[in-house]
C-alpha positions as CSV (number, residue, x, y, z in Angstrom):
1,M,26.7,9.3,1.8
2,A,25.5,8.3,-1.7
3,G,22.3,9.6,-3.1
4,P,19.3,11.0,-1.3
5,D,17.6,10.0,1.9
6,I,14.1,8.8,1.2
7,I,11.4,8.9,3.9
8,T,8.4,6.8,2.9
9,M,5.0,7.1,4.6
10,G,2.0,4.9,3.9
11,C,1.4,2.1,1.3
12,R,3.3,-0.4,-0.7
13,L,2.8,1.8,-3.8
14,N,4.7,4.6,-2.1
15,I,7.5,2.1,-1.2
16,A,7.7,1.2,-4.9
17,E,7.7,4.8,-6.1
18,S,10.3,5.8,-3.4
19,E,12.8,3.4,-4.9
20,A,12.1,4.8,-8.3
21,I,12.7,8.3,-6.9
22,R,16.0,7.1,-5.4
23,Q,17.2,6.2,-8.9
24,L,16.0,9.5,-10.4
25,A,17.8,11.5,-7.7
26,A,20.8,9.2,-7.4
27,E,23.4,12.1,-7.6
28,Q,21.7,14.3,-5.1
29,D,23.6,13.6,-1.9
30,D,22.3,16.8,-0.2
31,L,18.6,15.8,-0.6
32,I,15.9,14.4,1.6
33,V,12.7,13.4,-0.1
34,V,9.6,12.8,2.0
35,N,7.1,10.7,0.1
36,S,3.9,11.5,2.0
37,C,0.6,9.7,2.8
38,A,-2.9,11.3,2.9
39,V,-5.1,8.4,3.8
40,T,-5.9,9.8,7.3
41,A,-5.3,13.1,9.1
42,E,-2.9,11.1,11.4
43,A,-0.8,10.1,8.4
44,V,-0.5,13.8,7.4
45,R,0.5,14.7,11.0
46,Q,3.1,12.0,11.0
47,T,4.5,13.3,7.7
48,R,4.9,16.8,9.3
49,Q,6.7,15.2,12.2
50,A,9.0,13.2,9.9
51,I,9.9,16.5,8.1
52,R,10.8,18.3,11.3
53,R,12.8,15.3,12.5
54,A,14.7,15.1,9.2
55,K,15.6,18.8,9.4
56,R,16.9,18.4,12.9
57,D,19.1,15.5,11.9
58,R,20.4,17.1,8.7
59,P,20.0,20.9,9.0
60,D,21.9,21.5,5.8
61,A,20.0,19.2,3.5
62,R,17.3,20.2,1.1
63,I,13.9,18.8,1.8
64,L,11.4,18.1,-0.9
65,V,7.9,16.7,-0.1
66,T,5.9,14.6,-2.6
67,G,3.2,11.9,-2.5
68,C,-0.5,12.0,-1.8
69,A,-0.5,14.5,1.1
70,A,1.7,16.9,-1.0
71,Q,-0.8,16.5,-3.8
72,T,-4.0,17.0,-1.8
73,E,-2.8,19.8,0.6
74,P,0.4,21.3,-0.8
75,Q,-0.2,24.5,1.3
76,T,0.3,22.5,4.5
77,F,3.9,21.6,3.5
78,A,4.8,24.7,1.5
79,A,4.1,26.7,4.7
80,M,6.7,24.8,6.7
81,A,10.0,26.5,7.1
82,E,11.8,23.2,6.8
83,V,10.5,22.5,3.3
84,D,12.3,23.7,0.2
85,G,9.7,22.4,-2.3
86,V,6.5,20.5,-2.8
87,I,6.2,18.2,-5.8
88,G,3.0,16.6,-6.9
89,N,2.4,12.9,-7.8
90,R,2.7,13.7,-11.5
91,E,5.9,15.6,-11.1
92,K,7.7,13.3,-8.7
93,M,8.8,11.0,-11.6
94,E,10.7,13.8,-13.3
95,A,14.3,13.8,-12.4
96,S,14.7,17.6,-13.0
97,Y,12.8,18.5,-9.9
98,Y,15.4,16.8,-7.7
99,S,18.4,18.8,-9.1
100,S,20.6,20.6,-6.5
101,S,20.4,23.7,-8.8
102,Q,16.8,24.1,-7.6
103,R,16.9,25.3,-4.0
104,R,13.4,26.7,-4.6
105,L,11.0,25.4,-7.2
106,G,9.7,27.8,-9.8
107,S,6.2,29.1,-9.7
108,Q,3.3,26.9,-10.7
109,A,-0.4,27.6,-11.0
110,I,-2.3,25.2,-8.9
111,G,-5.7,23.9,-9.9
112,R,-8.1,21.5,-8.2
113,S,-5.5,18.8,-8.1
114,F,-5.5,18.7,-4.3
115,G,-9.1,18.1,-3.4
116,P,-12.7,18.8,-4.5
117,E,-13.3,21.8,-2.2
118,T,-9.9,23.0,-1.1
119,P,-9.2,26.5,-2.6
120,A,-5.9,27.5,-4.2
121,F,-3.7,29.4,-1.9
122,A,-1.5,32.4,-2.2
123,G,1.9,33.4,-1.0
124,V,3.8,30.1,-1.3
125,T,3.4,29.0,-4.9
126,E,7.1,29.7,-5.6
127,R,7.8,26.6,-3.6
128,V,5.2,24.3,-5.2
129,K,5.0,22.2,-8.4
130,V,1.7,20.5,-8.2
131,S,-0.4,20.1,-11.3
132,D,-3.9,18.7,-11.9
133,I,-3.6,14.9,-11.2
134,M,-7.0,14.4,-12.8
135,A,-5.5,15.3,-16.2
136,V,-3.1,12.3,-16.1
137,R,-4.2,9.6,-18.4
138,E,-1.4,7.1,-18.3
139,T,1.2,5.5,-16.0
140,T,4.6,6.2,-17.4
141,P,6.8,3.1,-18.2
142,H,9.5,3.9,-15.6
143,M,6.9,3.8,-12.9
144,A,6.3,0.1,-13.8
145,S,9.2,-1.1,-11.6
146,A,10.9,-0.2,-8.4
147,F,13.0,-2.0,-5.9
148,A,12.5,-2.7,-2.2
149,E,15.1,-2.8,0.5
150,H,13.9,-6.4,1.3
151,A,14.2,-9.6,-0.6
152,R,11.0,-8.9,-2.5
153,A,10.4,-6.2,-5.1
154,F,7.3,-4.1,-5.6
155,L,6.0,-3.8,-9.2
156,E,3.6,-1.0,-9.9
157,V,1.0,-2.1,-12.4
158,Q,-1.8,0.4,-11.8
159,N,-2.3,3.9,-10.3
160,G,-5.3,6.1,-9.4
161,C,-8.9,5.2,-8.7
162,D,-12.2,5.7,-10.4
163,H,-14.3,5.0,-7.3
164,R,-15.4,7.7,-4.9
165,C,-15.8,6.2,-1.5
166,T,-17.2,8.8,0.8
167,F,-14.3,8.7,3.3
168,C,-11.4,8.7,0.8
169,I,-9.2,11.5,-0.4
170,I,-6.8,9.3,-2.3
171,P,-8.4,9.7,-5.8
172,Y,-7.6,13.5,-5.5
173,G,-4.0,12.5,-4.7
174,R,-3.6,9.9,-7.3
175,G,-6.1,10.8,-10.1
176,N,-8.2,8.4,-12.2
177,S,-7.4,4.8,-12.7
178,R,-4.7,4.0,-15.3
179,S,-2.8,0.8,-16.0
180,V,0.7,-0.1,-17.1
181,P,0.6,-2.1,-20.4
182,A,1.1,-5.8,-19.8
183,G,4.2,-6.0,-22.0
184,A,6.0,-3.4,-19.9
185,V,5.0,-5.2,-16.7
186,V,6.4,-8.5,-18.0
187,D,9.6,-6.9,-19.2
188,K,10.1,-5.3,-15.8
189,A,9.3,-8.5,-13.9
190,R,11.9,-10.3,-16.0
191,E,14.4,-7.5,-15.1
192,L,13.7,-7.9,-11.4
193,V,14.2,-11.7,-11.6
194,D,17.4,-11.2,-13.5
195,A,18.5,-8.9,-10.7
196,G,18.0,-11.6,-8.2
197,Y,14.6,-11.0,-6.7
198,R,12.7,-14.2,-5.9
199,E,9.3,-12.5,-5.1
200,I,7.4,-9.7,-6.8
201,V,4.5,-7.9,-5.3
202,L,2.0,-6.3,-7.8
203,T,1.0,-2.9,-6.4
204,G,-1.4,-0.1,-7.2
205,V,-4.1,2.1,-5.7
206,D,-6.9,-0.2,-6.9
207,V,-5.1,-3.2,-8.4
208,T,-8.3,-5.2,-9.3
209,S,-9.4,-2.3,-11.6
210,Y,-6.4,-3.1,-13.8
211,G,-6.9,-3.1,-17.6
212,P,-10.1,-1.4,-18.8
213,D,-8.1,1.6,-20.0
214,L,-5.8,-0.5,-22.1
215,P,-6.4,-1.9,-25.6
216,G,-8.4,-5.1,-25.4
217,S,-9.3,-4.4,-21.7
218,P,-7.1,-7.1,-20.1
219,S,-8.0,-8.1,-16.6
220,L,-5.8,-8.5,-13.6
221,G,-6.1,-12.3,-13.9
222,Q,-4.9,-12.1,-17.5
223,L,-1.9,-10.0,-16.4
224,V,-1.0,-12.5,-13.7
225,E,-1.2,-15.3,-16.3
226,R,1.1,-13.5,-18.6
227,I,3.7,-12.8,-15.9
228,L,3.7,-16.4,-14.8
229,K,3.9,-17.7,-18.3
230,H,6.6,-15.3,-19.6
231,V,8.7,-15.1,-16.5
232,P,9.2,-18.8,-15.6
233,G,12.2,-18.0,-13.4
234,L,9.9,-16.1,-10.9
235,P,9.1,-18.5,-8.0
236,R,6.8,-16.2,-6.0
237,L,4.2,-13.6,-7.1
238,R,2.1,-11.8,-4.5
239,L,-0.9,-9.4,-4.9
240,S,-1.3,-6.3,-2.8
241,S,-4.7,-4.9,-1.6
242,L,-7.7,-6.2,-3.6
243,D,-11.3,-5.2,-3.7
244,S,-13.1,-8.5,-3.0
245,V,-16.1,-7.6,-5.3
246,E,-13.7,-7.4,-8.2
247,I,-12.1,-10.8,-7.9
248,D,-13.5,-12.4,-11.0
249,A,-13.6,-16.1,-11.9
250,R,-10.3,-16.0,-13.8
251,L,-8.4,-14.4,-10.9
252,F,-10.2,-16.6,-8.3
253,D,-9.0,-19.7,-10.2
254,L,-5.4,-18.5,-10.2
255,I,-5.5,-17.7,-6.4
256,A,-7.0,-21.1,-5.8
257,H,-4.8,-23.3,-7.9
258,E,-1.6,-21.5,-8.9
259,P,1.3,-22.5,-6.5
260,R,3.5,-19.6,-7.6
261,L,0.8,-17.1,-6.7
262,M,1.1,-16.7,-2.9
263,P,-1.7,-17.8,-0.6
264,H,-2.1,-14.3,1.0
265,L,-4.7,-11.7,0.1
266,H,-5.3,-8.3,1.7
267,L,-8.9,-7.3,1.1
268,S,-10.3,-3.8,1.2
269,L,-13.3,-4.6,3.4
270,Q,-13.5,-1.3,5.5
271,A,-16.5,-2.3,7.5
272,G,-18.8,-5.2,8.4
273,D,-22.1,-3.4,8.6
274,D,-24.3,-3.0,5.6
275,M,-25.6,0.4,6.4
276,I,-22.1,1.7,7.0
277,L,-20.9,0.1,3.8
278,K,-23.7,1.8,2.0
279,R,-22.8,5.2,3.5
280,M,-19.2,4.6,2.6
281,K,-20.3,4.0,-1.0
282,R,-18.6,0.6,-1.1
283,R,-19.7,-1.8,-3.8
284,H,-20.1,-5.0,-1.6
285,N,-22.2,-5.9,1.4
286,R,-21.3,-8.0,4.4
287,A,-22.6,-11.3,3.1
288,Q,-20.6,-10.9,-0.1
289,A,-17.4,-10.3,1.8
290,I,-17.9,-13.3,4.0
291,A,-18.9,-15.5,1.1
292,M,-15.8,-14.6,-0.9
293,V,-13.5,-15.4,2.1
294,E,-15.3,-18.7,2.6
295,R,-14.8,-19.6,-1.1
296,L,-11.1,-18.7,-0.9
297,K,-10.5,-20.7,2.2
298,A,-12.4,-23.7,0.8
299,A,-10.3,-23.6,-2.4
300,R,-7.0,-22.9,-0.7
301,P,-7.1,-23.7,3.1
302,D,-3.6,-22.3,3.8
303,I,-4.5,-18.8,2.6
304,G,-3.8,-15.9,5.0
305,I,-6.5,-13.2,4.9
306,G,-5.7,-9.5,5.6
307,A,-8.1,-6.6,5.6
308,D,-8.5,-2.9,6.0
309,I,-11.2,-2.0,8.6
310,I,-12.2,1.5,9.6
311,A,-13.4,2.1,13.2
312,G,-15.8,4.9,14.1
313,F,-17.1,5.9,10.6
314,P,-19.7,8.7,10.9
315,T,-23.1,7.5,12.1
316,E,-21.7,4.2,13.4
317,D,-23.5,3.0,16.5
318,E,-22.5,0.2,18.8
319,A,-24.6,-2.4,16.9
320,M,-23.0,-1.4,13.6
321,F,-19.5,-1.5,15.2
322,A,-20.3,-5.0,16.6
323,N,-20.9,-6.2,13.0
324,S,-17.4,-5.0,12.0
325,L,-15.9,-6.6,15.1
326,A,-17.6,-9.9,14.3
327,L,-16.2,-9.7,10.8
328,V,-12.7,-10.3,12.2
329,D,-13.6,-13.9,13.1
330,Q,-16.1,-14.5,10.3
331,C,-13.5,-13.6,7.7
332,D,-10.6,-15.1,9.7
333,I,-8.6,-11.8,9.4
334,V,-5.0,-12.6,10.5
335,H,-3.3,-9.6,8.9
336,G,-5.6,-6.8,10.2
337,H,-5.0,-3.1,9.4
338,V,-7.3,-0.9,11.5
339,F,-7.8,2.8,10.8
340,P,-9.6,5.0,13.3
341,Y,-11.8,7.2,11.1
342,S,-10.6,10.8,10.7
343,P,-12.5,13.3,8.6
344,R,-10.7,14.4,5.4
345,E,-11.7,17.9,4.2
346,G,-13.6,17.8,0.9
347,T,-15.0,14.2,1.3
348,P,-18.7,13.5,1.8
349,A,-18.1,11.6,5.0
350,A,-16.6,14.7,6.6
351,R,-20.0,16.3,6.4
352,M,-21.8,13.4,8.0
353,P,-22.6,13.2,11.8
354,Q,-19.3,12.3,13.4
355,V,-18.7,9.8,16.1
356,D,-17.1,11.1,19.3
357,R,-13.3,10.9,19.0
358,A,-12.8,9.1,22.3
359,T,-15.3,6.4,21.0
360,V,-13.5,6.2,17.7
361,K,-10.2,5.6,19.5
362,Q,-11.8,3.0,21.8
363,R,-13.4,1.1,18.9
364,A,-10.1,1.1,17.0
365,A,-8.4,-0.4,20.1
366,R,-11.1,-3.1,20.3
367,L,-10.7,-4.0,16.6
368,R,-6.9,-4.2,16.9
369,A,-7.2,-6.4,19.9
370,A,-9.6,-8.8,18.0
371,C,-7.2,-8.8,15.0
372,E,-4.2,-9.5,17.3
373,A,-6.1,-12.4,19.0
374,R,-7.0,-13.9,15.7
375,R,-3.5,-13.6,14.4
376,A,-2.0,-15.1,17.6
377,H,-4.3,-18.1,17.3
378,W,-3.4,-18.5,13.6
379,L,0.4,-18.3,14.2
380,A,0.2,-20.8,17.1
381,G,-1.5,-23.2,14.7
382,L,1.5,-23.1,12.4
383,V,3.9,-24.3,15.0
384,G,5.0,-27.8,14.0
385,S,4.5,-27.1,10.3
386,V,7.0,-26.8,7.5
387,Q,6.9,-23.4,5.7
388,S,8.6,-22.1,2.5
389,V,10.3,-18.9,3.6
390,L,11.8,-16.1,1.6
391,V,14.9,-14.9,3.6
392,E,15.2,-11.1,4.1
393,R,18.5,-9.3,3.6
394,S,19.4,-9.7,7.3
395,G,19.5,-13.4,6.9
396,M,17.7,-13.8,10.2
397,N,14.1,-13.1,9.2
398,G,11.7,-13.9,6.5
399,H,8.1,-14.4,5.5
400,A,6.3,-17.6,4.6
401,E,4.1,-17.9,1.6
402,N,1.0,-16.9,3.7
403,F,3.1,-13.9,4.9
404,A,3.6,-15.2,8.4
405,P,6.8,-13.7,9.8
406,V,9.6,-16.1,10.5
407,R,12.7,-15.7,12.6
408,F,15.6,-18.1,12.2
409,A,17.8,-19.4,15.0
410,A,20.8,-19.3,12.7
411,P,21.6,-17.0,9.7
412,Q,20.3,-18.1,6.3
413,P,21.4,-17.0,2.8
414,P,19.7,-13.6,2.1
415,G,17.3,-13.8,-0.7
416,A,17.0,-17.6,-0.6
417,I,13.8,-19.5,-0.4
418,V,14.2,-22.2,2.3
419,R,11.9,-24.9,3.7
420,A,11.8,-24.2,7.4
421,A,10.7,-26.4,10.3
422,I,8.6,-24.2,12.6
423,T,9.3,-25.1,16.2
424,G,7.9,-22.2,18.2
425,L,6.3,-18.8,18.4
426,E,7.9,-15.8,20.1
427,K,6.9,-12.1,20.1
428,G,4.6,-12.4,17.1
429,A,7.0,-14.3,14.9
430,L,7.3,-18.0,14.1
431,I,10.7,-19.5,15.2
432,A,12.5,-21.8,12.8
433,Q,15.3,-23.8,14.4
434,E,16.4,-25.3,11.2
435,A,16.1,-25.0,7.4
436,L,15.3,-28.3,5.7
437,A,17.1,-29.5,2.6
């Protein structure tokens, strides 16, 4: 076995950072790092499960827990007998914390880095290194690049968030918004292309907030322009989750007309009812979300729209939920990501009147069914088309530009971009019987 085992929970940013951790801890064969997610209570529960499973599989390994859940509730993980140490989001990019000489981490005073109302805890600080994430003011250069196990690479360009949505604990796990300088991003993108990657995904916590903290306040659109101009060998650039209200004219024009920028956007919509959006403290309303998608699809008809939607937010009644359900069709959401609402301690929404848990679960199921139906209709409509597909490392699977999954009847060169004739649909994936010259 070479290097550590990395268990990654949650978002694309975590995927990127896990690969950076793999490089930092490359010599630590006895180590398991669990890069946690805090977006929901269920994500925290799954992280605990993953830790216990990892210890059963490798009882002699050291287990270090990092990521957003480690940052927001370090006491939860420090109290676990399986865990040797808890490392905050600031500390996880320091190689020294992964050294085999540290079976237990040294003491560290813990401030309000893990939530607005969670008190510091006693008795387990010898296993914790979690500092105040709100004190971090920059994204360090080595966090600007990381590699994926697939044919695409994830490139971190931004971290943290300045917004305070009432349901979200993530700002207390990631800190305030900070951006990677454009020159460093371009340099890392060039390195990734030189290493053989044909697609790069720009990631961050709030990617559309890129730039105001940098000299000259560059926008995300300007960053995209610089990457495309200065890395001409990059055939495919993809954006991760965007806040639709922050898509300015420059970025919209690139999405609409730049063929190297993939026709696939994942939007942070969260709900389709104006009152719920207001109580969430979102910065858009229903009409704005629908109008943005209509504009995007009019400008680039082949675009695939994804979205995050929360089911059962506090105070949501059936009529409010119906507005979110209708949004699936009105915004043609074909890459739906549905979250059943779960209260996060320290957030304003946790103090609001809660929806019954059975109702939350049932509404989430209805939303998922609507998203799956919309996706199935969309995929069926792609049968008979020709798609440009990036082949994954297996050689048998890939993704089209609109992020539709494709399965090949015969192996293709891993990492290649092939023109594929789509002849069928099976188990949620397009079937390509042949790759065209």
